[in-house]
KOLGU-4560 file (N, C-alpha, C; in nm, 3 decimals, padded with zeros to 5 digits):
<recs>
<n_xx: 00.577 n_yy: -00.417 n_zz: -04.593 ca_xx: 00.615 ca_yy: -00.455 ca_zz: -04.457 c_xx: 00.526 c_yy: -00.566 c_zz: -04.448 mol: A seq: 1 type: MET>
<n_xx: 00.471 n_yy: -00.636 n_zz: -04.538 ca_xx: 00.373 ca_yy: -00.744 ca_zz: -04.529 c_xx: 00.436 c_yy: -00.852 c_zz: -04.473 mol: A seq: 2 type: ALA>
<n_xx: 00.594 n_yy: -00.877 n_zz: -04.466 ca_xx: 00.661 ca_yy: -00.997 ca_zz: -04.414 c_xx: 00.685 c_yy: -00.947 c_zz: -04.305 mol: A seq: 3 type: ASP>
<n_xx: 00.639 n_yy: -01.019 n_zz: -04.181 ca_xx: 00.684 ca_yy: -00.974 ca_zz: -04.045 c_xx: 00.830 c_yy: -01.027 c_zz: -03.982 mol: A seq: 4 type: HIS>
<n_xx: 00.903 n_yy: -00.907 n_zz: -03.992 ca_xx: 01.060 ca_yy: -00.990 ca_zz: -03.955 c_xx: 01.076 c_yy: -01.013 c_zz: -03.814 mol: A seq: 5 type: ALA>
<n_xx: 00.999 n_yy: -00.937 n_zz: -03.724 ca_xx: 01.047 ca_yy: -01.010 ca_zz: -03.568 c_xx: 00.903 c_yy: -00.958 c_zz: -03.482 mol: A seq: 6 type: SER>
<n_xx: 00.891 n_yy: -01.027 n_zz: -03.365 ca_xx: 00.757 ca_yy: -00.996 ca_zz: -03.288 c_xx: 00.783 c_yy: -00.849 c_zz: -03.222 mol: A seq: 7 type: ASP>
<n_xx: 00.892 n_yy: -00.791 n_zz: -03.225 ca_xx: 00.925 ca_yy: -00.654 ca_zz: -03.184 c_xx: 00.873 c_yy: -00.549 c_zz: -03.296 mol: A seq: 8 type: ASP>
<n_xx: 00.812 n_yy: -00.611 n_zz: -03.398 ca_xx: 00.851 ca_yy: -00.505 ca_zz: -03.517 c_xx: 00.697 c_yy: -00.392 c_zz: -03.466 mol: A seq: 9 type: GLU>
<n_xx: 00.747 n_yy: -00.258 n_zz: -03.512 ca_xx: 00.662 ca_yy: -00.151 ca_zz: -03.454 c_xx: 00.632 c_yy: -00.083 c_zz: -03.607 mol: A seq: 10 type: VAL>
<n_xx: 00.525 n_yy: -00.063 n_zz: -03.607 ca_xx: 00.479 ca_yy: 00.008 ca_zz: -03.745 c_xx: 00.503 c_yy: 00.167 c_zz: -03.735 mol: A seq: 11 type: PHE>
<n_xx: 00.566 n_yy: 00.213 n_zz: -03.847 ca_xx: 00.561 ca_yy: 00.364 ca_zz: -03.822 c_xx: 00.459 c_yy: 00.405 c_zz: -03.928 mol: A seq: 12 type: ASP>
<n_xx: 00.367 n_yy: 00.477 n_zz: -03.845 ca_xx: 00.265 ca_yy: 00.517 ca_zz: -03.921 c_xx: 00.263 c_yy: 00.638 c_zz: -04.039 mol: A seq: 13 type: PHE>
<n_xx: 00.370 n_yy: 00.687 n_zz: -04.032 ca_xx: 00.414 ca_yy: 00.803 ca_zz: -04.101 c_xx: 00.480 c_yy: 00.770 c_zz: -04.224 mol: A seq: 14 type: ALA>
<n_xx: 00.518 n_yy: 00.633 n_zz: -04.235 ca_xx: 00.594 ca_yy: 00.582 ca_zz: -04.358 c_xx: 00.464 c_yy: 00.581 c_zz: -04.472 mol: A seq: 15 type: ASN>
<n_xx: 00.494 n_yy: 00.596 n_zz: -04.572 ca_xx: 00.383 ca_yy: 00.604 ca_zz: -04.677 c_xx: 00.386 c_yy: 00.448 c_zz: -04.739 mol: A seq: 16 type: THR>
<n_xx: 00.504 n_yy: 00.353 n_zz: -04.710 ca_xx: 00.516 ca_yy: 00.249 ca_zz: -04.761 c_xx: 00.426 c_yy: 00.166 c_zz: -04.721 mol: A seq: 17 type: GLU>
<n_xx: 00.375 n_yy: 00.162 n_zz: -04.613 ca_xx: 00.265 ca_yy: 00.082 ca_zz: -04.573 c_xx: 00.130 c_yy: 00.077 c_zz: -04.632 mol: A seq: 18 type: PHE>
<n_xx: 00.089 n_yy: -00.034 n_zz: -04.670 ca_xx: -00.051 ca_yy: -00.039 ca_zz: -04.742 c_xx: -00.152 c_yy: -00.051 c_zz: -04.655 mol: A seq: 19 type: THR>
<n_xx: -00.276 n_yy: -00.047 n_zz: -04.725 ca_xx: -00.390 ca_yy: -00.067 ca_zz: -04.601 c_xx: -00.395 c_yy: -00.226 c_zz: -04.566 mol: A seq: 20 type: ARG>
<n_xx: -00.347 n_yy: -00.302 n_zz: -04.660 ca_xx: -00.355 ca_yy: -00.471 ca_zz: -04.617 c_xx: -00.243 c_yy: -00.463 c_zz: -04.476 mol: A seq: 21 type: GLU>
<n_xx: -00.148 n_yy: -00.420 n_zz: -04.518 ca_xx: -00.039 ca_yy: -00.408 ca_zz: -04.366 c_xx: -00.078 c_yy: -00.372 c_zz: -04.263 mol: A seq: 22 type: ASP>
<n_xx: -00.154 n_yy: -00.259 n_zz: -04.271 ca_xx: -00.241 ca_yy: -00.194 ca_zz: -04.155 c_xx: -00.329 c_yy: -00.279 c_zz: -04.096 mol: A seq: 23 type: LEU>
<n_xx: -00.442 n_yy: -00.322 n_zz: -04.192 ca_xx: -00.539 ca_yy: -00.408 ca_zz: -04.159 c_xx: -00.489 c_yy: -00.580 c_zz: -04.085 mol: A seq: 24 type: VAL>
<n_xx: -00.384 n_yy: -00.598 n_zz: -04.176 ca_xx: -00.303 ca_yy: -00.723 ca_zz: -04.085 c_xx: -00.265 c_yy: -00.715 c_zz: -03.955 mol: A seq: 25 type: GLN>
<n_xx: -00.188 n_yy: -00.590 n_zz: -03.945 ca_xx: -00.147 ca_yy: -00.546 ca_zz: -03.806 c_xx: -00.240 c_yy: -00.559 c_zz: -03.710 mol: A seq: 26 type: ALA>
<n_xx: -00.364 n_yy: -00.470 n_zz: -03.753 ca_xx: -00.485 ca_yy: -00.460 ca_zz: -03.641 c_xx: -00.539 c_yy: -00.615 c_zz: -03.612 mol: A seq: 27 type: LEU>
<n_xx: -00.548 n_yy: -00.689 n_zz: -03.712 ca_xx: -00.583 ca_yy: -00.851 ca_zz: -03.683 c_xx: -00.485 c_yy: -00.902 c_zz: -03.583 mol: A seq: 28 type: ASN>
<n_xx: -00.357 n_yy: -00.886 n_zz: -03.609 ca_xx: -00.263 ca_yy: -00.945 ca_zz: -03.527 c_xx: -00.264 c_yy: -00.913 c_zz: -03.388 mol: A seq: 29 type: ASP>
<n_xx: -00.316 n_yy: -00.757 n_zz: -03.375 ca_xx: -00.321 ca_yy: -00.691 ca_zz: -03.217 c_xx: -00.460 c_yy: -00.735 c_zz: -03.184 mol: A seq: 30 type: MET>
<n_xx: -00.553 n_yy: -00.778 n_zz: -03.250 ca_xx: -00.669 ca_yy: -00.832 ca_zz: -03.201 c_xx: -00.681 c_yy: -00.947 c_zz: -03.145 mol: A seq: 31 type: VAL>
<n_xx: -00.602 n_yy: -01.031 n_zz: -03.239 ca_xx: -00.576 ca_yy: -01.198 ca_zz: -03.204 c_xx: -00.485 c_yy: -01.218 c_zz: -03.049 mol: A seq: 32 type: HIS>
<n_xx: -00.371 n_yy: -01.123 n_zz: -03.067 ca_xx: -00.300 ca_yy: -01.110 ca_zz: -02.935 c_xx: -00.383 c_yy: -01.054 c_zz: -02.812 mol: A seq: 33 type: GLU>
<n_xx: -00.442 n_yy: -00.955 n_zz: -02.834 ca_xx: -00.531 ca_yy: -00.912 ca_zz: -02.709 c_xx: -00.637 c_yy: -01.044 c_zz: -02.652 mol: A seq: 34 type: TYR>
<n_xx: -00.704 n_yy: -01.084 n_zz: -02.755 ca_xx: -00.770 ca_yy: -01.209 ca_zz: -02.701 c_xx: -00.713 c_yy: -01.305 c_zz: -02.652 mol: A seq: 35 type: LYS>
<n_xx: -00.619 n_yy: -01.353 n_zz: -02.695 ca_xx: -00.528 ca_yy: -01.467 ca_zz: -02.619 c_xx: -00.474 c_yy: -01.426 c_zz: -02.496 mol: A seq: 36 type: THR>
<n_xx: -00.427 n_yy: -01.272 n_zz: -02.476 ca_xx: -00.379 ca_yy: -01.247 ca_zz: -02.353 c_xx: -00.503 c_yy: -01.220 c_zz: -02.248 mol: A seq: 37 type: LEU>
<n_xx: -00.620 n_yy: -01.182 n_zz: -02.319 ca_xx: -00.732 ca_yy: -01.181 ca_zz: -02.217 c_xx: -00.769 c_yy: -01.334 c_zz: -02.179 mol: A seq: 38 type: SER>
<n_xx: -00.781 n_yy: -01.412 n_zz: -02.270 ca_xx: -00.798 ca_yy: -01.555 ca_zz: -02.225 c_xx: -00.713 c_yy: -01.598 c_zz: -02.123 mol: A seq: 39 type: HIS>
<n_xx: -00.567 n_yy: -01.582 n_zz: -02.144 ca_xx: -00.472 ca_yy: -01.627 ca_zz: -02.033 c_xx: -00.486 c_yy: -01.539 c_zz: -01.909 mol: A seq: 40 type: THR>
<n_xx: -00.530 n_yy: -01.420 n_zz: -01.915 ca_xx: -00.548 ca_yy: -01.328 ca_zz: -01.790 c_xx: -00.645 c_yy: -01.430 c_zz: -01.718 mol: A seq: 41 type: PHE>
<n_xx: -00.756 n_yy: -01.442 n_zz: -01.769 ca_xx: -00.898 ca_yy: -01.502 ca_zz: -01.720 c_xx: -00.854 c_yy: -01.627 c_zz: -01.650 mol: A seq: 42 type: GLU>
<n_xx: -00.764 n_yy: -01.704 n_zz: -01.727 ca_xx: -00.726 ca_yy: -01.841 ca_zz: -01.650 c_xx: -00.679 c_yy: -01.812 c_zz: -01.536 mol: A seq: 43 type: GLU>
<n_xx: -00.553 n_yy: -01.739 n_zz: -01.536 ca_xx: -00.477 ca_yy: -01.721 ca_zz: -01.438 c_xx: -00.532 c_yy: -01.645 c_zz: -01.320 mol: A seq: 44 type: ILE>
<n_xx: -00.629 n_yy: -01.578 n_zz: -01.332 ca_xx: -00.721 ca_yy: -01.514 ca_zz: -01.244 c_xx: -00.800 c_yy: -01.639 c_zz: -01.175 mol: A seq: 45 type: LYS>
<n_xx: -00.867 n_yy: -01.721 n_zz: -01.264 ca_xx: -00.936 ca_yy: -01.828 ca_zz: -01.202 c_xx: -00.848 c_yy: -01.908 c_zz: -01.119 mol: A seq: 46 type: ALA>
<n_xx: -00.730 n_yy: -01.938 n_zz: -01.171 ca_xx: -00.627 ca_yy: -02.012 ca_zz: -01.104 c_xx: -00.595 c_yy: -01.974 c_zz: -00.952 mol: A seq: 47 type: GLU>
<n_xx: -00.586 n_yy: -01.818 n_zz: -00.945 ca_xx: -00.514 ca_yy: -01.769 ca_zz: -00.845 c_xx: -00.648 c_yy: -01.756 c_zz: -00.746 mol: A seq: 48 type: ASN>
<n_xx: -00.770 n_yy: -01.761 n_zz: -00.800 ca_xx: -00.886 ca_yy: -01.765 ca_zz: -00.687 c_xx: -00.876 c_yy: -01.886 c_zz: -00.648 mol: A seq: 49 type: ALA>
<n_xx: -00.867 n_yy: -01.988 n_zz: -00.695 ca_xx: -00.884 ca_yy: -02.151 ca_zz: -00.662 c_xx: -00.759 c_yy: -02.156 c_zz: -00.606 mol: A seq: 50 type: SER>
<n_xx: -00.670 n_yy: -02.120 n_zz: -00.590 ca_xx: -00.548 ca_yy: -02.141 ca_zz: -00.510 c_xx: -00.560 c_yy: -02.051 c_zz: -00.355 mol: A seq: 51 type: LEU>
<n_xx: -00.644 n_yy: -01.957 n_zz: -00.386 ca_xx: -00.677 ca_yy: -01.864 ca_zz: -00.242 c_xx: -00.773 c_yy: -01.937 c_zz: -00.175 mol: A seq: 52 type: LYS>
<n_xx: -00.845 n_yy: -02.007 n_zz: -00.222 ca_xx: -00.969 ca_yy: -02.066 ca_zz: -00.166 c_xx: -00.900 c_yy: -02.204 c_zz: -00.119 mol: A seq: 53 type: ASN>
<n_xx: -00.833 n_yy: -02.280 n_zz: -00.170 ca_xx: -00.759 ca_yy: -02.403 ca_zz: -00.137 c_xx: -00.667 c_yy: -02.363 c_zz: -00.004 mol: A seq: 54 type: SER>
<n_xx: -00.613 n_yy: -02.250 n_zz: -00.025 ca_xx: -00.521 ca_yy: -02.226 ca_zz: 00.088 c_xx: -00.606 c_yy: -02.182 c_zz: 00.200 mol: A seq: 55 type: SER>
<n_xx: -00.699 n_yy: -02.108 n_zz: 00.174 ca_xx: -00.799 ca_yy: -02.071 ca_zz: 00.290 c_xx: -00.847 c_yy: -02.204 c_zz: 00.366 mol: A seq: 56 type: ALA>
<n_xx: -00.887 n_yy: -02.287 n_zz: 00.279 ca_xx: -00.958 ca_yy: -02.442 ca_zz: 00.288 c_xx: -00.852 c_yy: -02.496 c_zz: 00.386 mol: A seq: 57 type: GLU>
<n_xx: -00.719 n_yy: -02.491 n_zz: 00.333 ca_xx: -00.615 ca_yy: -02.579 ca_zz: 00.385 c_xx: -00.590 c_yy: -02.521 c_zz: 00.526 mol: A seq: 58 type: SER>
<n_xx: -00.559 n_yy: -02.383 n_zz: 00.531 ca_xx: -00.534 ca_yy: -02.303 ca_zz: 00.667 c_xx: -00.670 c_yy: -02.351 c_zz: 00.772 mol: A seq: 59 type: SER>
<n_xx: -00.759 n_yy: -02.366 n_zz: 00.716 ca_xx: -00.896 ca_yy: -02.404 ca_zz: 00.826 c_xx: -00.864 c_yy: -02.519 c_zz: 00.851 mol: A seq: 60 type: SER>
<n_xx: -00.858 n_yy: -02.620 n_zz: 00.780 ca_xx: -00.813 ca_yy: -02.753 ca_zz: 00.798 c_xx: -00.693 c_yy: -02.789 c_zz: 00.908 mol: A seq: 61 type: ASP>
<n_xx: -00.605 n_yy: -02.710 n_zz: 00.873 ca_xx: -00.476 ca_yy: -02.737 ca_zz: 00.961 c_xx: -00.500 c_yy: -02.656 c_zz: 01.091 mol: A seq: 62 type: GLU>
<n_xx: -00.597 n_yy: -02.562 n_zz: 01.134 ca_xx: -00.662 ca_yy: -02.499 ca_zz: 01.229 c_xx: -00.754 c_yy: -02.605 c_zz: 01.325 mol: A seq: 63 type: LEU>
<n_xx: -00.809 n_yy: -02.685 n_zz: 01.251 ca_xx: -00.897 ca_yy: -02.768 ca_zz: 01.320 c_xx: -00.810 c_yy: -02.887 c_zz: 01.333 mol: A seq: 64 type: GLU>
<n_xx: -00.749 n_yy: -02.946 n_zz: 01.269 ca_xx: -00.655 ca_yy: -03.041 ca_zz: 01.319 c_xx: -00.560 c_yy: -02.990 c_zz: 01.422 mol: A seq: 65 type: ASP>
<n_xx: -00.506 n_yy: -02.873 n_zz: 01.431 ca_xx: -00.421 ca_yy: -02.849 ca_zz: 01.562 c_xx: -00.505 c_yy: -02.841 c_zz: 01.704 mol: A seq: 66 type: THR>
<n_xx: -00.655 n_yy: -02.775 n_zz: 01.681 ca_xx: -00.740 ca_yy: -02.786 ca_zz: 01.797 c_xx: -00.762 c_yy: -02.907 c_zz: 01.827 mol: A seq: 67 type: ASP>
<n_xx: -00.772 n_yy: -03.004 n_zz: 01.734 ca_xx: -00.815 ca_yy: -03.151 ca_zz: 01.786 c_xx: -00.680 c_yy: -03.217 c_zz: 01.829 mol: A seq: 68 type: SER>
<n_xx: -00.590 n_yy: -03.201 n_zz: 01.778 ca_xx: -00.442 ca_yy: -03.231 ca_zz: 01.839 c_xx: -00.425 c_yy: -03.201 c_zz: 01.976 mol: A seq: 69 type: LEU>
<n_xx: -00.440 n_yy: -03.073 n_zz: 02.021 ca_xx: -00.417 ca_yy: -02.997 ca_zz: 02.135 c_xx: -00.538 c_yy: -03.061 c_zz: 02.214 mol: A seq: 70 type: LYS>
<n_xx: -00.671 n_yy: -03.070 n_zz: 02.176 ca_xx: -00.806 ca_yy: -03.150 ca_zz: 02.253 c_xx: -00.710 c_yy: -03.322 c_zz: 02.319 mol: A seq: 71 type: THR>
<n_xx: -00.698 n_yy: -03.383 n_zz: 02.188 ca_xx: -00.622 ca_yy: -03.505 ca_zz: 02.250 c_xx: -00.501 c_yy: -03.521 c_zz: 02.304 mol: A seq: 72 type: GLU>
<n_xx: -00.420 n_yy: -03.398 n_zz: 02.312 ca_xx: -00.296 ca_yy: -03.411 ca_zz: 02.403 c_xx: -00.352 c_yy: -03.379 c_zz: 02.558 mol: A seq: 73 type: LEU>
<n_xx: -00.446 n_yy: -03.270 n_zz: 02.564 ca_xx: -00.495 ca_yy: -03.257 ca_zz: 02.695 c_xx: -00.564 c_yy: -03.358 c_zz: 02.754 mol: A seq: 74 type: SER>
<n_xx: -00.629 n_yy: -03.448 n_zz: 02.661 ca_xx: -00.724 ca_yy: -03.546 ca_zz: 02.726 c_xx: -00.596 c_yy: -03.673 c_zz: 02.770 mol: A seq: 75 type: ARG>
<n_xx: -00.483 n_yy: -03.689 n_zz: 02.708 ca_xx: -00.402 ca_yy: -03.789 ca_zz: 02.721 c_xx: -00.321 c_yy: -03.736 c_zz: 02.839 mol: A seq: 76 type: LEU>
<n_xx: -00.317 n_yy: -03.603 n_zz: 02.875 ca_xx: -00.222 ca_yy: -03.581 ca_zz: 03.005 c_xx: -00.328 c_yy: -03.604 c_zz: 03.134 mol: A seq: 77 type: LYS>
<n_xx: -00.429 n_yy: -03.591 n_zz: 03.123 ca_xx: -00.545 ca_yy: -03.611 ca_zz: 03.223 c_xx: -00.546 c_yy: -03.783 c_zz: 03.231 mol: A seq: 78 type: ILE>
<n_xx: -00.560 n_yy: -03.851 n_zz: 03.143 ca_xx: -00.553 ca_yy: -03.964 ca_zz: 03.165 c_xx: -00.407 c_yy: -04.040 c_zz: 03.207 mol: A seq: 79 type: GLU>
<n_xx: -00.294 n_yy: -03.978 n_zz: 03.172 ca_xx: -00.140 ca_yy: -04.018 ca_zz: 03.223 c_xx: -00.162 c_yy: -03.989 c_zz: 03.341 mol: A seq: 80 type: ASN>
<n_xx: -00.209 n_yy: -03.836 n_zz: 03.421 ca_xx: -00.213 ca_yy: -03.810 ca_zz: 03.539 c_xx: -00.277 c_yy: -03.914 c_zz: 03.628 mol: A seq: 81 type: ASP>
<n_xx: -00.407 n_yy: -03.953 n_zz: 03.581 ca_xx: -00.481 ca_yy: -04.061 ca_zz: 03.664 c_xx: -00.438 c_yy: -04.186 c_zz: 03.638 mol: A seq: 82 type: LEU>
<n_xx: -00.350 n_yy: -04.229 n_zz: 03.571 ca_xx: -00.290 ca_yy: -04.365 ca_zz: 03.563 c_xx: -00.171 c_yy: -04.346 c_zz: 03.667 mol: A seq: 83 type: LEU>
<n_xx: -00.101 n_yy: -04.250 n_zz: 03.663 ca_xx: 00.033 ca_yy: -04.228 ca_zz: 03.770 c_xx: -00.024 c_yy: -04.240 c_zz: 03.921 mol: A seq: 84 type: ARG>
<n_xx: -00.147 n_yy: -04.182 n_zz: 03.952 ca_xx: -00.207 ca_yy: -04.183 ca_zz: 04.087 c_xx: -00.244 c_yy: -04.316 c_zz: 04.098 mol: A seq: 85 type: ASN>
<n_xx: -00.301 n_yy: -04.393 n_zz: 04.003 ca_xx: -00.357 ca_yy: -04.551 ca_zz: 04.015 c_xx: -00.242 c_yy: -04.646 c_zz: 04.044 mol: A seq: 86 type: GLU>
<n_xx: -00.138 n_yy: -04.582 n_zz: 03.982 ca_xx: 00.001 ca_yy: -04.670 ca_zz: 03.992 c_xx: 00.051 c_yy: -04.640 c_zz: 04.117 mol: A seq: 87 type: ALA>
<n_xx: 00.041 n_yy: -04.537 n_zz: 04.184 ca_xx: 00.098 ca_yy: -04.491 ca_zz: 04.311 c_xx: 00.035 c_yy: -04.551 c_zz: 04.428 mol: A seq: 88 type: SER>
<n_xx: -00.115 n_yy: -04.559 n_zz: 04.388 ca_xx: -00.213 ca_yy: -04.636 ca_zz: 04.486 c_xx: -00.164 c_yy: -04.777 c_zz: 04.496 mol: A seq: 89 type: GLU>
<n_xx: -00.158 n_yy: -04.838 n_zz: 04.378 ca_xx: -00.154 ca_yy: -04.955 ca_zz: 04.391 c_xx: -00.023 c_yy: -05.012 c_zz: 04.429 mol: A seq: 90 type: LEU>
<n_xx: 00.106 n_yy: -04.935 n_zz: 04.424 ca_xx: 00.241 ca_yy: -04.939 ca_zz: 04.473 c_xx: 00.220 c_yy: -04.944 c_zz: 04.631 mol: A seq: 91 type: LYS>
<n_xx: 00.126 n_yy: -04.835 n_zz: 04.688 ca_xx: 00.126 ca_yy: -04.835 ca_zz: 04.850 c_xx: 00.071 c_yy: -04.940 c_zz: 04.870 mol: A seq: 92 type: ALA>
<n_xx: -00.033 n_yy: -05.022 n_zz: 04.801 ca_xx: -00.122 ca_yy: -05.136 ca_zz: 04.856 c_xx: -00.019 c_yy: -05.232 c_zz: 04.833 mol: A seq: 93 type: GLU>
<n_xx: 00.066 n_yy: -05.265 n_zz: 04.739 ca_xx: 00.160 ca_yy: -05.357 ca_zz: 04.753 c_xx: 00.266 c_yy: -05.380 c_zz: 04.856 mol: A seq: 94 type: VAL>
<n_xx: 00.295 n_yy: -05.248 n_zz: 04.879 ca_xx: 00.389 ca_yy: -05.227 ca_zz: 05.006 c_xx: 00.310 c_yy: -05.288 c_zz: 05.137 mol: A seq: 95 type: ASP>
<n_xx: 00.204 n_yy: -05.224 n_zz: 05.150 ca_xx: 00.140 ca_yy: -05.261 ca_zz: 05.282 c_xx: 00.134 c_yy: -05.426 c_zz: 05.270 mol: A seq: 96 type: LYS>
<n_xx: 00.052 n_yy: -05.485 n_zz: 05.178 ca_xx: 00.043 ca_yy: -05.644 ca_zz: 05.133 c_xx: 00.175 c_yy: -05.716 c_zz: 05.194 mol: A seq: 97 type: LEU>
<n_xx: 00.307 n_yy: -05.644 n_zz: 05.120 ca_xx: 00.428 ca_yy: -05.725 ca_zz: 05.146 c_xx: 00.472 c_yy: -05.724 c_zz: 05.307 mol: A seq: 98 type: THR>
<n_xx: 00.425 n_yy: -05.600 n_zz: 05.358 ca_xx: 00.482 ca_yy: -05.590 ca_zz: 05.511 c_xx: 00.401 c_yy: -05.711 c_zz: 05.590 mol: A seq: 99 type: GLU>
<n_xx: 00.255 n_yy: -05.692 n_zz: 05.530 ca_xx: 00.158 ca_yy: -05.805 ca_zz: 05.585 c_xx: 00.195 c_yy: -05.933 c_zz: 05.586 mol: A seq: 100 type: GLU>
<n_xx: 00.227 n_yy: -05.972 n_zz: 05.479 ca_xx: 00.280 ca_yy: -06.101 ca_zz: 05.426 c_xx: 00.412 c_yy: -06.155 c_zz: 05.516 mol: A seq: 101 type: MET>
<n_xx: 00.512 n_yy: -06.051 n_zz: 05.528 ca_xx: 00.634 ca_yy: -06.053 ca_zz: 05.612 c_xx: 00.582 c_yy: -06.104 c_zz: 05.754 mol: A seq: 102 type: SER>
<n_xx: 00.491 n_yy: -06.000 n_zz: 05.823 ca_xx: 00.436 ca_yy: -06.048 ca_zz: 05.956 c_xx: 00.405 c_yy: -06.185 c_zz: 05.945 mol: A seq: 103 type: SER>
<n_xx: 00.306 n_yy: -06.219 n_zz: 05.848 ca_xx: 00.260 ca_yy: -06.341 ca_zz: 05.863 c_xx: 00.384 c_yy: -06.439 c_zz: 05.865 mol: A seq: 104 type: TRP>
<n_xx: 00.454 n_yy: -06.429 n_zz: 05.760 ca_xx: 00.582 ca_yy: -06.550 ca_zz: 05.779 c_xx: 00.636 c_yy: -06.542 c_zz: 05.928 mol: A seq: 105 type: ASN>
<n_xx: 00.680 n_yy: -06.449 n_zz: 05.967 ca_xx: 00.735 ca_yy: -06.445 ca_zz: 06.095 c_xx: 00.652 c_yy: -06.521 c_zz: 06.202 mol: A seq: 106 type: LYS>
<n_xx: 00.523 n_yy: -06.497 n_zz: 06.191 ca_xx: 00.435 ca_yy: -06.558 ca_zz: 06.294 c_xx: 00.441 c_yy: -06.683 c_zz: 06.284 mol: A seq: 107 type: ALA>
<n_xx: 00.416 n_yy: -06.741 n_zz: 06.163 ca_xx: 00.407 ca_yy: -06.890 ca_zz: 06.108 c_xx: 00.548 c_yy: -06.942 c_zz: 06.161 mol: A seq: 108 type: VAL>
<n_xx: 00.654 n_yy: -06.878 n_zz: 06.124 ca_xx: 00.791 ca_yy: -06.930 ca_zz: 06.182 c_xx: 00.799 c_yy: -06.912 c_zz: 06.310 mol: A seq: 109 type: SER>
<n_xx: 00.753 n_yy: -06.832 n_zz: 06.392 ca_xx: 00.750 ca_yy: -06.840 ca_zz: 06.542 c_xx: 00.673 c_yy: -06.943 c_zz: 06.608 mol: A seq: 110 type: ALA>
<n_xx: 00.564 n_yy: -06.945 n_zz: 06.540 ca_xx: 00.454 ca_yy: -07.066 ca_zz: 06.587 c_xx: 00.513 c_yy: -07.209 c_zz: 06.551 mol: A seq: 111 type: PHE>
<n_xx: 00.600 n_yy: -07.226 n_zz: 06.446 ca_xx: 00.650 ca_yy: -07.367 ca_zz: 06.419 c_xx: 00.756 c_yy: -07.369 c_zz: 06.507 mol: A seq: 112 type: GLN>
<n_xx: 00.818 n_yy: -07.302 n_zz: 06.548 ca_xx: 00.941 ca_yy: -07.317 ca_zz: 06.647 c_xx: 00.893 c_yy: -07.330 c_zz: 06.811 mol: A seq: 113 type: ASN>
<n_xx: 00.757 n_yy: -07.265 n_zz: 06.799 ca_xx: 00.723 ca_yy: -07.271 ca_zz: 06.952 c_xx: 00.650 c_yy: -07.454 c_zz: 06.943 mol: A seq: 114 type: LEU>
<n_xx: 00.590 n_yy: -07.490 n_zz: 06.840 ca_xx: 00.536 ca_yy: -07.618 ca_zz: 06.833 c_xx: 00.651 c_yy: -07.731 c_zz: 06.821 mol: A seq: 115 type: ARG>
<n_xx: 00.758 n_yy: -07.682 n_zz: 06.765 ca_xx: 00.875 ca_yy: -07.780 ca_zz: 06.772 c_xx: 00.921 c_yy: -07.821 c_zz: 06.891 mol: A seq: 116 type: VAL>
<n_xx: 00.927 n_yy: -07.717 n_zz: 06.954 ca_xx: 00.993 ca_yy: -07.669 ca_zz: 07.118 c_xx: 00.889 c_yy: -07.755 c_zz: 07.188 mol: A seq: 117 type: SER>
<n_xx: 00.791 n_yy: -07.712 n_zz: 07.172 ca_xx: 00.671 ca_yy: -07.798 ca_zz: 07.259 c_xx: 00.647 c_yy: -07.948 c_zz: 07.259 mol: A seq: 118 type: SER>
<n_xx: 00.698 n_yy: -07.993 n_zz: 07.134 ca_xx: 00.694 ca_yy: -08.143 ca_zz: 07.083 c_xx: 00.813 c_yy: -08.245 c_zz: 07.166 mol: A seq: 119 type: LEU>
<n_xx: 00.912 n_yy: -08.140 n_zz: 07.162 ca_xx: 01.032 ca_yy: -08.173 ca_zz: 07.203 c_xx: 01.082 c_yy: -08.176 c_zz: 07.348 mol: A seq: 120 type: THR>
<n_xx: 01.009 n_yy: -08.094 n_zz: 07.415 ca_xx: 01.029 ca_yy: -08.060 ca_zz: 07.539 c_xx: 00.959 c_yy: -08.127 c_zz: 07.638 mol: A seq: 121 type: GLY>
</recs>
């Protein structure tokens, strides 16, 4: 049984055909496979821990980003309301000044008509 036919090969320890060397080789192969699997397991465990940490940091960063965006949105809404009020006040002032200008124009026109009629008459 010194030639290993497949990875799924299983020793039949009751079989007397096996030599001591076959058993030692099988044991050495198992130890080597165990070390390889242990190393792989530790690497995967470390990678998993790293992913958990980065995921937690990412979630924390996203929450901070969300909070700062909410704060900024709130600030912009307040600023928008203030600008709307200011625009409304300015429109009211423009309307008032337009009315005054209209009154002045009517007064000037009436004064000119009066002047013309006093000069001609």
